[in-house]
C-alpha positions in Angstrom: 24.2 7.8 16.3 22.5 5.8 13.5 18.8 6.5 13.3 16.2 5.1 10.9 12.6 6.5 10.9 9.9 4.8 8.8 6.7 6.5 7.8 3.9 6.2 5.3 2.1 3.0 6.4 -1.6 2.7 6.8 -4.7 0.9 5.7 -5.3 0.2 2.0 -7.7 -1.9 0.1 -6.6 -5.0 -1.9 -5.2 -3.9 -5.2 -4.2 -0.5 -3.9 -0.9 1.2 -3.6 1.2 2.7 -0.8 4.6 4.2 -0.5 6.6 3.9 2.7 9.7 6.0 3.5 12.7 5.8 5.7 14.6 8.8 6.9 18.2 7.9 7.7 20.7 9.9 9.8 23.9 9.4 11.8 25.9 7.7 9.0 27.0 8.2 5.5 23.8 7.0 3.8 25.2 6.8 0.3 28.0 4.4 1.4 25.7 1.6 2.5 23.4 -0.9 0.9 19.9 -0.5 2.3 17.2 -3.1 2.9 13.4 -3.3 3.6 12.2 -6.1 5.8 8.7 -6.9 6.9 7.2 -8.9 9.7 3.6 -10.2 9.7 1.9 -11.2 12.9 3.1 -14.6 14.2 5.8 -14.8 11.5 9.5 -14.2 11.2 10.9 -11.0 9.8 11.7 -11.4 6.1 13.9 -9.5 3.7 11.7 -7.9 1.1 14.0 -5.7 -1.0 17.6 -4.6 -1.2 19.1 -1.6 -3.0 22.8 -0.9 -3.8 24.6 2.2 -2.6 24.1 4.1 -5.8 20.6 2.7 -6.4 21.4 1.0 -9.7 20.9 -2.5 -8.4 17.8 -3.9 -6.7 16.7 -7.3 -5.6 13.3 -8.6 -4.3 11.7 -11.6 -2.9 9.7 -13.5 -5.4 6.3 -12.7 -3.9 6.7 -8.9 -4.5 8.6 -8.9 -7.8 6.8 -6.8 -10.4 4.7 -5.1 -7.6 7.2 -3.4 -5.3 9.9 -1.0 -6.2 12.7 0.1 -3.9 14.5 3.4 -4.5 16.7 5.9 -2.6 17.5 9.6 -2.6 21.1 9.9 -1.4 21.0 13.7 -1.5 18.2 13.6 1.1 19.2 10.4 3.0 15.9 8.8 2.2 14.8 5.2 1.3 11.5 4.4 -0.3 9.4 1.3 -1.0 6.6 1.8 -3.6 4.0 -1.0 -3.2 1.4 -1.6 -5.9 -1.2 -4.3 -6.4 -1.2 -4.9 -2.6 -2.8 -8.1 -1.3 -3.8 -9.1 2.3 -0.7 -11.2 2.4 1.4 -8.0 2.3 0.0 -7.0 5.7 2.9 -6.5 8.0 5.1 -4.1 9.8 7.7 -2.8 7.4 11.2 -1.9 8.6 14.2 -0.3 6.9 17.6 -1.7 7.8 21.2 -0.6 7.5 24.3 -2.7 8.4 26.9 -0.2 9.5 30.3 -1.4 10.7 28.9 -4.9 10.9 26.0 -3.9 13.2 22.3 -4.1 12.2 20.2 -1.0 12.7 16.5 -0.9 12.5 13.8 1.7 12.6 10.6 1.4 14.7 8.6 0.1 11.7 5.5 1.3 10.0 2.3 -0.8 9.9 0.8 -1.7 6.5 -2.6 -3.3 6.5 -4.3 -4.5 3.4 -7.9 -5.1 3.9 -11.4 -4.4 2.5 
């Protein structure tokens, strides 16, 4: 049974940093590309970052390039998103995603709020 559990969200001031994590289980984590999405209130869910199976290749949406860094620890089945220079526009629920055998799996999400 695929399970994804996010953690690490919270309230942070503009310009601050936060790292969110995703613990994966129930599938061979190292065999799958992993993704971070976010959904702000009243908006559609959007893909934020993607990381290859071995972690060597990453992609980001333009609005977070140079500020966010996705990484993974395949030995511990963990996915991370380091977020720096946060702005109020980054406020959203952040979700990790795995596509296993053609099916999308999501965690419950972790709320990130950027506010003074």
